[in-house]
N, C-alpha and C positions, 0 to 999 in steps of 0.2 A: 268107328270109333277106336278100332284098330291102330290109326295113322295118328290120332291125336295120343294115344298112349304112348307111341314111338318116339313122337316131338317131346313130350314133356319126360320122357325118359333121358333126354339127350341135354337136361339143364345142369348148369354148375351154379353155386353162390360163392360171393366173397363179400369179405366186410373191408371197409375204408377205416381202420382204426384212428386216423386222425379226426375223423367225427365221432367215432364211438363214444356215447355217455357213459358207458360202463351201467347202464339200467338194469341189465340182463332179460329183460323181454323175451330177447331171441331164444336164450336158454330156457326160459319159461315154457316157449312154445314148441321148441324143436330141441329137446336136449341130445338128442343123438346126431344132429347137426351144428349145434353152435355150442359153446362153452367159455365161461369168464376165465381168464389166465390170473395168473398171482397179480400181473401190474392192473388188475381192475377191468380190463378190455374184454371184448368178445373176439372168439376167433372161430373159425370150423374148422370142423372134425373129419378126417377123411374116413373112409367106409372101413370097418374090421371084421375080419373073420369070426365066426362065430364064437364067443366065449373068451373073446380077447377085447382089450381095451383100444378104442378109436385112438388114431395120432391126432393130438391137437398141432393145426398148421400155422403157427405163428410168423412165418415169412410176409414181409408185406406183398398183398395182392394174391397170397394163397387161395386156391379155389378148392372146393369139394363138391362132388356130384350131389344133385337133388333126388334122392331115392322117391319113386312115384308116391308110396303110401305117405310120405311126407310131405309132398308138395303143397297142400293146403296151408298145414304147419309152417312151411317156410315162407310161403307167400304172405300168411298172416304178420309172421316176423317181420318181413320188411315193411309193410303197410303202419305197423304199430311202431316202429322203431322212432323213437324220439330224437336220435341223432341222424335219421334219415341216411345211414351208412350200409343199408344192407342191399346187394346187387344182385339180381338173379338173371343170366343170360344163356341164350343158346348155345351148345358147344361148337356147332357147326359153322357158324357165322359171327359169332360173337356179340350178336344182338341183344341189348338189355331188354328182358320181357317185363320185369317186376322190380322196382325200386323207385330211388328219388327222380321224379320227373317223368314217370312214365306212367301212363293212365290206360 
């Protein structure tokens, strides 16, 4: 089980804002990872030190690490997203493991 935990700890998530519908389902599932910005679109948030606000990453293609305790919430966000715009990939080789077209 340790090897699996190491692999899942090396995942990152990004959102294709061109496809985002702004429904906010991702922010409901994983508010520590996703947030809607003033433009109504969802973005990822970077990790933050305890007691500090996480930085919203609004650059196109910006990624954020997927914390292991939030993996299921992030995966559920990708699966339930009506815009099919949430992508989760391995950091080591860039292979998408969850998201549109990945089964």
